[in-house]
N, C-alpha and C positions, 0 to 999 in steps of 0.2 A: 728767449734766452739764448745766447750764443752757445754753440756746441762745446767750446772749451770751458765756458763757465759752468755749463751743465755737468760736464765730466768732473770738474773740481768739486761741485756740490755733492755729487754722488759719492765720490771717493772720500770726501770729508765725513759724510754721514756713515759710510762703512767703517771708517776708523773709529768714529765716536761710538759705534755699536760694539766695538771690541775686536774687530778684525785687525790683524797686525800689518797686512799688506792688501792693497786693492789696486788692480791694474786692468787694462783693457786689452783683449785679444780680438783679432778679426774673426768673423763667423765662418772661417774655413781653415783647413789644415793642408800642409804640403803632402804630396802623394807618397813621400818616403815613409810616412807613418802607416799608410795603408799597406805598403809592401812589407813592412816589418811585421804588422799585425797578421797579414795573410800567412807569412812564413811561420809565425808563432802557432797559429791554428793548424797549419799543414803538418807540422811536426808533432801535434798533439800535446804541446807543452802546457796546455791549460789544465790537464788532469781531469778531476771531477767537476771543474767549474764549467758545466755545460752551457751556462747562460752566455759565456763569452762568444760562443759560436752561433748563438741565435741572432738573426737579423744583423749580421756584421756591417751592412751598409749604414745602419743607424749609428753604429759606434765609430766608424772610420771618419765620417764627415759630419760636422755639426748640422749642416743642412739636411742630412739624412734623418736626423732626429727631429728637426723642426725647420722646414724649408724657409720660413720667414725670418730666421735669425740673421741679424746684421752685425751686431757687436756682442761680445761676451765679457761680462764683468767677472774677472777672476779674483777670488778672495782667498786669503790664507790666514791661519791662526797658528801661532807658535806654541808648541807643546814641549819645548826643550826641557830635558831632565835636570834635576838639581845635582846629580852626581854621575858617576860612571855606571851605565847600565850593565856593564860586564863584570862589575866587582862582585856580584852575587853568584857568579857561575861556580865559584869554588866552594860555596856553602852547600854541600851535597845533601844535607838533610832538610834543606829549604828549597822552595820553588822560585824560579825566575819567571816573571810575567813581563811581557813586552811593555815598554814605557807607556804607550798610548792607551793601554787597557788597565792601568792601575787606579783609575777613578771612574768618572762618569763616561757614558757613551758619547763620544764627540759628535756623532750624528745628531743627537737630540739637542746639544748645545748650539751647534752651528745652524741647524734648521730653524730654530726660533729666531736667531739673528737674521738669517736669510729672508724669512717671511716678513720681518719688520722692515728690512731694507727694501724688499720688493714692494711692499705697500707704499713706502715713501716714494719710490721711483714712479709707481703707477699714479699716485696722487699728483705728483709734480709734473709728469709729462703726458699722462694718458696712454703711455705705450703698453703694448702686450709684452709679457715676459714669462719665463719659466725658471724656477729655482731648482737646483740640484745639489745634493751633498751625498755622493756615492749612491744615488737612488735611481740612476738611469745610465744607459750605455754611453757615457761621456769619456772621451780620452783626455782626462783632466791634466795629466802631467805634460803631454805635448802642448796643450793649450796654455798651461802655466808658463812653459818655456816661451811660447809665442807672445805672451803678455809681458815677459821680462822678469817674472818672479824668481826664476831659477832655471836650471837645466837638468835634463835627465842624466844622472851620473852612470858610471859603468855598472852600478848595482841596479840600474833601471829606475831608481827612486829619484825624486826631485832633490836637488842640492841648491841651496841659496847661499850667496856670499855673505848675507847678513844673519841667516838662521840655520846654517848647516843643513842637516838632513831631517830637521824636526818641524815640519809644517803639515797641518791639515789643510785640505783644499775644498773649495766650494765654488759654485758657479751660478751666475744669473744670465740666461740667454735673453736678449732684448731685440726689439725691432728698431732701436735707436741707432743712429749713424754716428757713433763716437770715434774719435781719433784713436787708433790703436797705439799702445806703447811699443817701444823698441824691444824686440825679442832679445833673450839672453843667449850668449854663446857658451860653448862648452869650456870649462876651466879645469877638467880633470887632469890634463897633461899626461905624463907618463905614470902617474900614481895608479896602483892596482891593489891597494890595501883592502878594499871592500871585497875584491874577488878572492884574494888569498886567505882571508879570515873565515870564509864560509865553511862551516863544519861538514857540509854535505856536498860540496862542489856543485852547487846549483847553477853556476854560471858557465855554460859551455864556451862562452867567449865574452869579451867586454860588451856591455850594453844588451846582453841576451840572458834572459832568465828562463830556466826550466822549472816551472812551478812544481812539477812532480817530485823534485828533489829539495824543495825549499821547506825549511822547518815552519815558517809562518803558514804556508799552505797545509802542510801535513798535520799540524796541531790544531788548525782552525777549520779549514775547508774540507779536509779528507774525512769521509764518513766511516770508512772501514778500519781494519787493523793497520797500523803503520808498518810498512815493510821492514823486515828484520834489519836490513843494512843501514837503516837510518835511526834505529833505536839507541844504540850507544852514542852516536854523535849528538843526539838530543841532549845528553847530560841532564840537567835539571830544568830545561826550558819547557814549561808546560803550556804556555800560550804565547805563540809568536816567537820571533827571534830578532834581536836588535844588533847582532854582531856587525853586519855590513854597514849599518847606519852609524854605529857608535865609533867606528875606527876612522871615519871620514875626517881628513885634516881640516876641512872647512868648518867643522864644529868648533874650532877655536874662536870663531867669531860669534857663535851662538850665545844667546842669553837664556837662562832658565825661565820657564813660563811663570807668570804671576797670576794666571787665571785659576781661581780656586777649584773649578771643576776639573782641571787638568793636573793639579798637584797630586802626588801619590797618596793614597790612603795608607796609613801606617800598617794596617793589617795585611796589605797586599804588596808591600815592598820586599818582604822575605818570609812568606808564610811557611809554616811547618808542613812538610809533606804528609805526616801522619794525620794532621788535622784535616787537610783537604781530602785525603782518601776516605775519611769517615763520613763525608757528606752524603746524605740521601737526597732524593730529588727536592724535597721541601727545604732542606737545609741549604742546598745549592742555590735555589731560587732566592732564598732569603739573603744569603751572603752576597750574591752578585746582582741583586736588584739594581737596575739603573746602569749596570756595567755592560760593555760589549761582550764580555765573556759569557753572559747568559745565553747568547744565541747558539752556542754549540751544544748546550744541554749537559746534564749531569754525567751521562754515560761516557761521552767523548772526553769530557774534562777528566774524569777519574781514570780513563784509559791513559791519558797523558801523564797524570800523576803517578800511576803505577810504573810507567817507563822510567820516570825520574827516580822512583824508589829502587827499581832494579839497578839503576846506575849509581846509586848512592854509596854502595859498599858498606852500608850500615846494617849490620846483622840485627840490630834491635827493631828494624822495620819489617823483618820477615813475618812477624805475627800479623802486622797490618795487611800484608799481601795475602797471607793464608786466610784471613777472615773473608776476603773478597773472592775466594775460589768458588763460593756458592752464590754469588750475586745474581740477580735476575737478568742482568745484561751480559750477553756473550762477549761484547767488547771488553767489559770489565773482567770477566772470568779469564779470558784469553791472556790479558796482560798481567793478571794476578799470577797465572802460571809462569809467565816469562820472568816476572820480577822475583818470584820465589826461587825459580831455577837459577837465577843469578846470585841470589843471596844465600840460599841454603839448599843446594841441589840434592844432598843426601836426605834431607828432611822431606823434600818434595817426593822423593822415591817411596817414602813410607805412606803416601797419600794416594796410592794408585786406585783405591776404591772410588775416589772422586773422578778420576779419569774414566773408569769403567761406566760410571753413571752419567757422563757428560753427553747431552743430546746434540750438541752443535759440532759439526764436522771441523770447522775452522779452529775451535777451541781444542778439539782432540789433537789436531796437528800441532798446536802449541805444546800440548803435553808430550807428544812424541818427540818433538825437537828438544824439549827441556829435560826429560828424564835422563839420568846418567847412562842407563842402558835402555835404549829406546825399543819399544815393541815394533811390530810390523807397521809400516805406514798406513794411515787411514786411506781407504780407497776413495 
């Protein structure tokens, strides 16, 4: 079979399996991506994401991950929202969850399709291949740009002229010698909406992200207490942040996803903070079974919810925060102190016995910072 016909056959199969875009990238990347990644690591902008610094040579070049790769099939699935993701930010008694996490875990959905497509390619060609969906150190956004799916915008995420900022990516590395598609060029122009909207100023310059300041990183990847300076800017964002994606003007060409697994579950579009804060571990696992949210665990999740409660300005949520002052998790206890200090500082001052009994030094520091008249700092 001619190489062009084989490429068409593979692309048609990918689209038939539910991918919205299928294009081919070469098995190598320009050196400018290596230089940018080296600078990212040198500045420590990866925060707690230690895996980014492990074996960087495997991440920087596709051949570092698999020396035999010749062509990379880049695949994308549209998860465009049905409405404005930022419309819920003003509902302070409710939680805002990132669009991608309001239903099934996309890794599970795309991996099943990838494996079926991989089996089809292997049966048809006998080639060796490897499939990835955020499961290996693959620089998928630069590869997507090299394949012409979109370009890395100033917010460092992929932007598509057809789908805006709402694409999941996946890859199949192959030993096939397929003709690469034309790469996409940058179409951001002078626009900087994504940079200006960021609530924590996480972009030190265009095309540069400091993950340590990013609410998506802080609410999902960060394992400790969220630094004080970022708590108020979080608002009611309890899992991820869509602000920089949602304001992109290229979204005017995007279409809402029709994939059932990506459509928002009604109970996750604007859940009540009080209900989420009441979840124990079993309840958390039940509510978020099959969801990407499950991977952060109940304690980090309730930590985030309590920050949203503290930002709500809703005094009726003070009782919810008070009940969690004695939670088994210091992450939760610490943020319960912070939330109650924001909603009812004088009431918090009446609960100093709980502060005296607190065994965790970090939580005691939260008490000392929140009390109207703080005692001596914790050593």
